[in-house]
Backbone as a chain_set.jsonl record, in Angstrom:
{"seq": "MQLSKFFKGLAIALPVLALAACTNTEKPEEQPPVVDTPKTEIVQQPTKQELIEQLSQTNTVFFAFDNAEIQPEYANMLAAHADFLKAYPDVNVIIEGHADERGTPEYNVALGERRAKAVVAYLQSLGVPSAQLSIVSYGELKPLVLGQGDAAYAKNRRGVIAY", "coords": {"N": [[98.776, 160.41, 105.966], [99.511, 158.165, 104.802], [98.623, 156.195, 106.544], [95.901, 156.424, 106.252], [95.535, 155.526, 103.627], [96.268, 152.924, 104.0], [94.221, 151.977, 105.717], [92.075, 152.304, 103.995], [92.687, 150.48, 102.021], [92.673, 148.192, 103.54], [90.009, 148.158, 104.282], [88.839, 147.52, 101.902], [90.019, 145.106, 101.278], [89.408, 143.284, 103.351], [86.52, 142.596, 103.194], [86.639, 141.334, 100.723], [88.401, 139.209, 101.216], [86.873, 137.876, 103.157], [84.633, 137.097, 101.658], [85.917, 135.406, 99.875], [86.786, 133.432, 101.61], [84.4, 132.279, 102.338], [83.457, 131.033, 100.093], [82.734, 127.99, 98.55], [84.86, 125.689, 97.316], [84.809, 123.02, 96.813], [83.342, 120.183, 95.178], [79.865, 119.908, 95.149], [78.237, 117.518, 97.241], [76.836, 114.678, 95.84], [73.49, 113.815, 96.039], [71.986, 110.781, 97.003], [69.925, 108.973, 94.75], [66.401, 109.149, 95.098], [64.675, 106.427, 96.103], [61.818, 104.659, 95.507], [60.725, 102.66, 97.751], [59.131, 99.489, 97.955], [56.159, 99.046, 99.825], [56.061, 97.246, 102.8], [54.137, 94.43, 103.27], [52.051, 93.536, 105.918], [52.224, 90.493, 107.308], [49.962, 88.29, 108.455], [50.101, 86.202, 111.241], [49.185, 82.742, 111.509], [46.327, 81.724, 113.368], [45.935, 79.997, 116.522], [43.959, 78.054, 116.262], [43.864, 77.755, 113.463], [46.41, 76.706, 113.051], [46.127, 74.267, 114.41], [44.233, 73.066, 112.747], [45.782, 72.803, 110.402], [47.812, 71.068, 111.299], [46.295, 68.855, 111.879], [45.873, 67.754, 109.454], [48.01, 66.136, 108.882], [48.421, 63.888, 110.929], [48.858, 61.285, 111.638], [50.52, 58.315, 112.411], [51.702, 55.491, 110.89], [52.064, 51.973, 111.403], [54.124, 48.998, 111.218], [53.176, 45.546, 110.763], [52.189, 44.018, 113.775], [53.78, 45.679, 115.39], [55.315, 48.406, 117.167], [57.04, 50.426, 116.562], [58.308, 53.558, 115.683], [58.753, 54.812, 112.49], [61.459, 56.396, 110.65], [60.454, 58.136, 108.668], [58.431, 59.621, 109.773], [59.483, 61.583, 111.32], [59.765, 64.416, 110.739], [57.066, 65.201, 110.693], [56.196, 64.591, 113.284], [57.925, 66.252, 114.699], [56.959, 68.767, 113.958], [54.461, 68.752, 115.24], [55.355, 68.559, 117.853], [56.748, 71.005, 118.149], [54.634, 72.797, 117.925], [53.088, 72.043, 120.186], [54.837, 72.659, 122.244], [54.994, 75.403, 121.924], [52.44, 76.153, 122.578], [51.486, 75.637, 125.483], [49.043, 75.303, 126.689], [47.54, 73.633, 125.23], [46.242, 70.393, 124.954], [46.64, 67.003, 123.95], [45.293, 63.935, 122.711], [46.613, 60.805, 122.265], [45.816, 58.38, 120.071], [45.734, 54.904, 119.938], [45.703, 52.294, 117.522], [44.76, 49.171, 116.019], [44.856, 46.521, 113.52], [42.322, 44.127, 112.545], [43.223, 41.595, 113.051], [44.179, 39.194, 115.434], [43.431, 38.795, 118.97], [40.805, 40.64, 120.651], [41.744, 41.627, 123.145], [44.532, 41.502, 122.806], [44.866, 43.276, 120.69], [44.053, 45.717, 121.825], [46.065, 46.064, 123.674], [48.24, 46.234, 121.92], [47.549, 48.534, 120.513], [47.779, 50.349, 122.617], [50.534, 50.205, 123.113], [51.476, 51.363, 120.75], [50.398, 53.948, 120.924], [51.787, 54.812, 123.187], [54.354, 54.774, 122.172], [54.306, 56.916, 120.396], [53.821, 58.991, 122.19], [56.171, 58.839, 123.771], [58.038, 59.559, 121.815], [57.283, 62.22, 121.247], [57.719, 63.334, 123.751], [60.471, 63.049, 123.883], [61.176, 65.048, 122.243], [60.703, 67.224, 123.749], [58.113, 67.822, 124.594], [55.928, 68.38, 127.248], [54.779, 65.871, 129.536], [52.324, 66.342, 130.683], [50.725, 67.392, 128.744], [49.99, 65.355, 127.176], [47.994, 62.488, 126.563], [46.836, 59.11, 126.477], [44.9, 56.728, 124.588], [43.62, 53.562, 123.784], [42.169, 52.048, 121.095], [42.293, 49.636, 119.98], [41.109, 47.325, 117.739], [38.698, 48.548, 117.295], [37.978, 50.977, 116.003], [38.294, 51.143, 112.962], [40.129, 52.627, 110.294], [39.833, 52.022, 107.655], [37.478, 49.927, 106.253], [37.277, 46.404, 105.755], [39.152, 43.598, 104.518], [42.46, 42.421, 104.022], [45.822, 43.277, 102.946], [46.175, 46.039, 102.328], [44.04, 47.35, 103.632], [44.482, 46.517, 106.252], [46.964, 47.702, 106.72], [46.346, 50.433, 106.815], [44.895, 50.525, 109.138], [46.587, 50.038, 111.239], [47.797, 52.098, 113.383], [48.788, 55.251, 114.928], [47.276, 58.086, 116.25], [47.329, 61.589, 116.493], [45.24, 63.43, 118.287], [43.611, 66.46, 118.423]], "CA": [[98.064, 159.966, 104.833], [99.858, 156.792, 104.54], [97.767, 155.387, 107.368], [94.583, 156.492, 105.672], [95.531, 154.619, 102.441], [96.336, 151.569, 104.545], [92.894, 151.621, 106.184], [91.186, 152.172, 102.827], [93.03, 149.197, 101.382], [92.201, 147.147, 104.451], [88.557, 148.17, 104.203], [88.456, 146.855, 100.641], [90.547, 143.743, 101.237], [88.742, 142.41, 104.318], [85.316, 141.971, 102.667], [86.998, 140.413, 99.614], [88.908, 137.993, 101.847], [85.743, 137.203, 103.812], [83.85, 136.444, 100.612], [86.706, 134.323, 99.337], [86.789, 132.358, 102.593], [83.073, 131.645, 102.416], [83.154, 130.342, 98.879], [83.015, 126.555, 98.608], [85.523, 125.269, 96.095], [84.592, 121.598, 96.642], [82.141, 119.77, 94.444], [78.769, 119.584, 96.081], [77.989, 116.086, 97.333], [75.648, 114.234, 95.096], [72.497, 113.157, 96.868], [71.565, 109.525, 96.408], [68.591, 109.074, 94.144], [65.282, 108.725, 95.948], [64.121, 105.161, 95.605], [60.485, 104.38, 96.058], [60.739, 101.275, 98.186], [57.782, 98.953, 98.103], [55.679, 98.982, 101.197], [56.052, 95.877, 103.308], [52.827, 94.012, 103.741], [52.017, 92.872, 107.214], [51.745, 89.111, 107.139], [49.319, 87.902, 109.703], [50.412, 84.856, 111.657], [47.991, 81.956, 111.669], [45.838, 81.606, 114.749], [46.15, 78.682, 117.114], [42.984, 77.132, 115.666], [44.32, 77.496, 112.106], [47.54, 75.8, 113.151], [45.623, 72.942, 114.719], [43.635, 72.525, 111.53], [46.87, 72.405, 109.503], [48.508, 69.915, 111.864], [45.367, 67.725, 111.824], [45.94, 67.153, 108.104], [49.046, 65.092, 108.959], [48.484, 63.584, 112.356], [48.79, 59.844, 111.788], [51.723, 57.497, 112.262], [51.34, 54.113, 110.572], [53.016, 50.998, 111.965], [54.21, 47.694, 110.57], [52.398, 44.469, 111.42], [52.586, 43.583, 115.116], [54.939, 46.505, 115.709], [55.018, 49.743, 117.743], [58.228, 51.23, 116.338], [58.078, 54.701, 114.786], [59.7, 54.834, 111.375], [62.078, 57.72, 110.448], [59.683, 58.986, 107.774], [57.484, 60.427, 110.543], [60.258, 62.485, 112.176], [59.392, 65.825, 110.493], [55.673, 65.436, 111.054], [56.133, 64.616, 114.746], [58.643, 67.457, 115.137], [56.023, 69.906, 113.796], [53.487, 68.667, 116.332], [56.067, 68.875, 119.085], [57.009, 72.461, 118.16], [53.348, 73.462, 118.214], [52.679, 71.785, 121.576], [55.726, 73.414, 123.146], [54.659, 76.813, 121.798], [51.117, 76.335, 123.174], [51.391, 74.699, 126.586], [47.666, 75.149, 127.154], [46.865, 72.655, 124.355], [46.461, 68.995, 125.288], [46.244, 66.1, 122.89], [45.103, 62.498, 123.026], [47.221, 59.938, 121.264], [44.979, 57.207, 119.931], [46.401, 53.727, 119.365], [44.789, 51.443, 116.776], [45.304, 47.923, 115.447], [43.949, 45.892, 112.569], [41.38, 43.161, 113.19], [43.864, 40.3, 113.336], [44.533, 39.063, 116.857], [42.274, 38.868, 119.885], [40.523, 42.013, 121.066], [42.635, 42.045, 124.222], [45.874, 41.713, 122.25], [44.836, 44.483, 119.852], [43.983, 46.882, 122.726], [47.42, 46.206, 124.221], [49.077, 46.693, 120.835], [47.198, 49.96, 120.285], [48.339, 51.103, 123.711], [51.998, 50.3, 122.868], [51.667, 52.291, 119.64], [50.135, 55.301, 121.464], [52.883, 55.132, 124.079], [55.537, 55.044, 121.356], [54.162, 58.305, 119.887], [54.017, 59.852, 123.357], [57.593, 58.835, 124.096], [58.754, 60.329, 120.792], [57.005, 63.651, 121.443], [58.405, 63.746, 124.975], [61.895, 63.146, 123.588], [61.349, 66.323, 121.541], [60.501, 68.29, 124.708], [56.724, 68.075, 124.956], [55.678, 67.928, 128.622], [53.842, 64.739, 129.603], [51.015, 66.844, 131.098], [49.936, 67.749, 127.545], [49.787, 64.134, 126.382], [47.352, 61.341, 127.174], [46.672, 58.03, 125.509], [43.755, 55.832, 124.608], [43.762, 52.521, 122.818], [40.909, 51.554, 120.565], [42.512, 48.335, 119.407], [40.508, 47.147, 116.42], [37.308, 49.029, 117.354], [37.755, 52.103, 115.128], [39.159, 51.008, 111.778], [40.158, 53.73, 109.325], [39.356, 51.421, 106.411], [36.783, 48.651, 106.45], [37.661, 45.376, 104.822], [40.274, 42.731, 104.843], [43.561, 42.49, 103.047], [46.98, 44.008, 103.407], [46.005, 47.504, 102.214], [43.142, 47.799, 104.706], [45.156, 46.287, 107.519], [48.056, 48.693, 106.853], [45.737, 51.732, 107.21], [44.293, 50.467, 110.469], [47.673, 49.952, 112.227], [48.194, 53.522, 113.429], [48.664, 56.083, 116.089], [46.711, 59.354, 115.795], [47.39, 62.708, 117.425], [43.919, 64.078, 118.191], [43.515, 67.736, 119.137]], "C": [[98.319, 158.518, 104.53], [98.917, 155.842, 105.306], [96.365, 155.332, 106.792], [94.468, 155.561, 104.453], [95.545, 153.173, 102.919], [94.955, 151.089, 104.979], [91.905, 151.454, 105.047], [91.438, 150.824, 102.134], [92.516, 148.028, 102.232], [90.673, 147.031, 104.385], [88.062, 147.461, 102.937], [88.863, 145.372, 100.69], [89.802, 142.819, 102.174], [87.443, 141.785, 103.769], [85.63, 140.998, 101.526], [87.55, 139.123, 100.174], [87.786, 137.193, 102.53], [84.896, 136.466, 102.8], [84.593, 135.261, 100.046], [86.721, 133.162, 100.303], [85.454, 131.627, 102.634], [82.74, 130.846, 101.159], [83.589, 128.888, 99.014], [83.605, 126.15, 97.286], [85.349, 123.779, 95.838], [83.342, 121.357, 95.816], [81.02, 119.489, 95.422], [78.541, 118.069, 96.059], [76.724, 115.755, 96.585], [74.71, 113.509, 96.07], [72.122, 111.836, 96.219], [70.161, 109.677, 95.825], [67.522, 108.559, 95.152], [64.673, 107.503, 95.309], [62.779, 104.935, 96.292], [60.47, 102.918, 96.455], [59.321, 100.762, 98.325], [57.394, 98.846, 99.568], [55.609, 97.491, 101.614], [54.64, 95.565, 103.802], [52.973, 93.303, 105.087], [51.416, 91.493, 107.008], [51.187, 88.669, 108.503], [49.67, 86.449, 110.024], [49.122, 84.054, 111.812], [47.605, 81.847, 113.138], [46.107, 80.179, 115.25], [45.205, 77.675, 116.472], [43.386, 76.787, 114.235], [45.512, 76.545, 112.096], [47.09, 74.376, 113.507], [44.984, 72.304, 113.517], [44.691, 72.024, 110.55], [47.547, 71.115, 109.993], [47.61, 68.655, 111.787], [45.311, 67.068, 110.446], [46.965, 66.015, 108.07], [49.283, 64.757, 110.422], [48.533, 62.092, 112.645], [50.151, 59.196, 111.523], [51.256, 56.081, 112.008], [52.459, 53.16, 111.021], [53.018, 49.744, 111.116], [53.395, 46.69, 111.358], [53.017, 44.078, 112.742], [53.817, 44.344, 115.623], [54.474, 47.835, 116.273], [56.24, 50.661, 117.593], [57.957, 52.324, 115.32], [59.164, 54.743, 113.729], [60.239, 56.258, 111.165], [61.273, 58.667, 109.544], [58.691, 59.905, 108.495], [58.194, 61.477, 111.41], [59.825, 63.934, 111.982], [57.963, 66.128, 110.93], [55.546, 65.505, 112.587], [56.843, 65.826, 115.324], [57.728, 68.692, 115.034], [54.98, 69.918, 114.902], [54.145, 69.03, 117.679], [56.335, 70.371, 119.224], [55.723, 73.21, 118.54], [52.967, 73.275, 119.701], [53.58, 72.531, 122.568], [55.413, 74.904, 123.091], [53.312, 77.15, 122.457], [50.935, 75.348, 124.318], [49.986, 74.478, 127.12], [46.904, 74.124, 126.272], [47.248, 71.256, 124.766], [45.979, 68.132, 124.148], [46.074, 64.68, 123.443], [45.766, 61.74, 121.897], [46.429, 58.645, 121.258], [45.799, 56.082, 119.317], [45.37, 52.831, 118.715], [45.54, 50.203, 116.285], [44.36, 47.407, 114.378], [43.165, 44.806, 113.294], [42.008, 41.816, 113.5], [44.311, 40.301, 114.791], [43.275, 39.173, 117.7], [42.017, 40.342, 120.231], [41.454, 42.503, 122.161], [44.038, 42.35, 123.706], [45.914, 43.025, 121.474], [44.747, 45.77, 120.696], [45.381, 47.114, 123.294], [48.394, 46.716, 123.132], [48.805, 48.175, 120.517], [47.791, 50.854, 121.38], [49.854, 51.263, 123.527], [52.296, 51.313, 121.763], [51.461, 53.731, 120.125], [51.269, 55.727, 122.383], [54.154, 55.437, 123.317], [55.481, 56.469, 120.806], [54.37, 59.284, 121.026], [55.478, 59.966, 123.716], [58.417, 59.659, 123.093], [58.524, 61.82, 120.981], [57.695, 64.158, 122.71], [59.905, 63.889, 124.746], [62.196, 64.461, 122.832], [61.004, 67.506, 122.476], [59.071, 68.608, 125.069], [56.478, 67.554, 126.373], [54.597, 66.828, 128.646], [52.454, 65.2, 130.004], [50.131, 67.191, 129.915], [49.499, 66.507, 126.761], [49.025, 63.083, 127.185], [47.112, 60.329, 126.084], [45.347, 57.316, 125.687], [43.991, 54.801, 123.525], [42.391, 52.025, 122.399], [41.086, 50.126, 119.993], [41.986, 48.284, 117.985], [39.153, 47.816, 116.266], [37.008, 50.182, 116.388], [38.641, 52.014, 113.898], [39.04, 52.255, 110.878], [39.533, 53.262, 107.996], [38.66, 50.109, 106.749], [37.263, 47.638, 105.388], [38.844, 44.597, 105.311], [41.282, 42.818, 103.727], [44.646, 43.419, 103.534], [46.803, 45.515, 103.362], [45.118, 48.031, 103.351], [43.829, 47.644, 106.05], [46.241, 47.36, 107.796], [47.511, 50.053, 107.308], [45.2, 51.712, 108.625], [45.336, 50.315, 111.588], [48.284, 51.339, 112.369], [48.133, 54.104, 114.831], [48.247, 57.468, 115.591], [46.835, 60.42, 116.867], [46.1, 63.479, 117.267], [43.902, 65.342, 119.07], [42.08, 67.983, 119.615]], "O": [[97.453, 157.773, 104.069], [98.479, 154.822, 104.774], [95.713, 154.289, 106.845], [93.449, 154.896, 104.264], [94.912, 152.304, 102.318], [94.55, 149.969, 104.671], [91.018, 150.602, 105.095], [90.504, 150.135, 101.724], [92.004, 147.032, 101.721], [90.124, 145.93, 104.428], [86.98, 146.873, 102.929], [88.139, 144.503, 100.203], [89.578, 141.66, 101.825], [87.271, 140.57, 103.864], [84.971, 139.969, 101.379], [87.219, 138.045, 99.68], [87.774, 135.963, 102.472], [84.48, 135.333, 103.045], [83.993, 134.225, 99.761], [86.674, 132.009, 99.874], [85.421, 130.437, 102.947], [81.805, 130.046, 101.181], [84.67, 128.593, 99.524], [82.95, 126.246, 96.249], [85.701, 123.303, 94.758], [82.429, 122.18, 95.756], [81.259, 118.864, 96.455], [78.637, 117.425, 95.015], [75.704, 116.437, 96.679], [75.159, 112.664, 96.843], [71.957, 111.777, 95.0], [69.329, 110.418, 96.349], [67.771, 107.644, 95.936], [64.222, 107.52, 94.164], [62.661, 105.018, 97.515], [60.236, 102.039, 95.626], [58.421, 101.486, 98.753], [58.232, 98.581, 100.43], [55.155, 96.63, 100.86], [54.044, 96.286, 104.602], [53.929, 92.563, 105.32], [50.266, 91.345, 106.595], [51.869, 88.687, 109.528], [49.546, 85.573, 109.169], [48.088, 84.601, 112.197], [48.457, 81.874, 114.026], [46.462, 79.288, 114.478], [45.613, 76.554, 116.169], [43.26, 75.631, 113.83], [45.61, 75.676, 111.229], [47.613, 73.401, 112.967], [45.171, 71.11, 113.282], [44.533, 70.966, 109.941], [47.816, 70.202, 109.213], [48.108, 67.538, 111.647], [44.774, 65.972, 110.289], [46.806, 65.05, 107.322], [50.205, 65.263, 111.061], [48.279, 61.673, 113.774], [50.827, 59.499, 110.54], [50.503, 55.52, 112.804], [53.638, 53.513, 111.013], [52.063, 49.456, 110.395], [52.977, 46.957, 112.485], [54.22, 43.835, 112.828], [54.747, 43.769, 116.189], [53.405, 48.338, 115.926], [56.445, 51.564, 118.403], [57.445, 52.062, 114.232], [60.354, 54.713, 114.044], [59.543, 57.226, 111.472], [61.411, 59.885, 109.658], [58.173, 60.851, 107.902], [57.532, 62.188, 112.166], [59.544, 64.622, 112.963], [57.69, 67.196, 111.478], [54.862, 66.382, 113.115], [56.407, 66.371, 116.338], [57.729, 69.549, 115.917], [54.653, 70.975, 115.44], [53.556, 69.715, 118.515], [56.164, 70.935, 120.305], [55.735, 74.125, 119.363], [52.577, 74.228, 120.376], [53.114, 72.98, 123.615], [55.55, 75.601, 124.096], [53.075, 78.294, 122.845], [50.287, 74.317, 124.137], [49.759, 73.566, 127.916], [45.751, 73.799, 126.557], [48.431, 70.948, 124.914], [45.023, 68.481, 123.455], [46.629, 64.304, 124.475], [45.513, 62.0, 120.721], [46.361, 57.918, 122.249], [46.474, 56.273, 118.306], [44.29, 52.619, 119.266], [46.764, 50.193, 116.158], [43.196, 47.805, 114.329], [43.327, 44.599, 114.497], [41.381, 40.979, 114.15], [44.773, 41.321, 115.303], [42.213, 39.579, 117.228], [42.911, 41.18, 120.115], [41.907, 43.647, 122.13], [44.658, 43.333, 124.113], [46.871, 43.792, 121.583], [45.309, 46.797, 120.314], [45.828, 48.258, 123.382], [49.266, 47.537, 123.414], [49.731, 48.952, 120.285], [48.245, 51.966, 121.11], [50.393, 52.344, 123.764], [53.282, 52.046, 121.85], [52.24, 54.623, 119.789], [51.673, 56.889, 122.361], [54.954, 56.265, 123.753], [56.504, 57.154, 120.756], [55.031, 60.307, 120.846], [55.979, 61.067, 123.943], [59.36, 60.356, 123.467], [59.466, 62.607, 120.886], [58.196, 65.282, 122.738], [60.543, 64.754, 125.346], [63.339, 64.916, 122.798], [61.013, 68.657, 122.039], [58.826, 69.577, 125.788], [56.791, 66.4, 126.665], [53.637, 66.863, 127.876], [51.478, 64.515, 129.696], [48.911, 67.279, 130.061], [48.733, 66.604, 125.803], [49.357, 62.812, 128.339], [47.176, 60.653, 124.898], [44.758, 57.299, 126.768], [44.508, 55.129, 122.458], [41.567, 51.637, 123.227], [40.111, 49.502, 119.573], [42.365, 49.092, 117.136], [38.515, 47.677, 115.223], [35.854, 50.339, 115.99], [39.635, 52.733, 113.799], [37.966, 52.84, 110.742], [38.815, 54.004, 107.326], [39.217, 49.275, 107.463], [37.605, 48.012, 104.266], [39.444, 44.882, 106.347], [40.967, 43.246, 102.616], [44.426, 44.245, 104.42], [47.243, 46.207, 104.28], [45.432, 49.055, 103.957], [43.765, 48.54, 106.892], [46.405, 47.841, 108.917], [48.153, 50.743, 108.1], [45.061, 52.762, 109.252], [44.997, 50.45, 112.764], [49.164, 51.724, 111.599], [47.536, 53.553, 115.755], [48.806, 57.968, 114.615], [46.484, 60.185, 118.024], [45.876, 64.113, 116.236], [44.144, 65.291, 120.276], [41.805, 69.009, 120.237]]}, "num_chains": 1, "name": "protein.A"}
């Protein structure tokens, strides 16, 4: 009989122990609150043509009188053109050299050429391949501003990156 009481006790104790073992005494983990994150808008990159239009807004380097030296103020503008040309090796540009009306036509063509070459050399120093760059000198033939005087002359002494 003793054995029978033992089995009865065991029959009662085992399910109780099993239930006790299954009970979770830890605090349930708190779930982080659900945050409604804003949807990210897809920003469309500008097309090559749109970039060319933007760059054409600032494509002129002005020079001092009888000078073909590029001033530091044009560094950022020329770097932007160089970055674009390196990113799009299929795009070629013509660098136009211009001069004011002072000087002989021959001298002004030569000065315009030196100015165009200075812009080309600067772009090449930034990594633009020479195959993408060509030059033309108009000398005094295509003034930006008609007239005489320092203001008009200053606008006509330039190098232009033409896409």
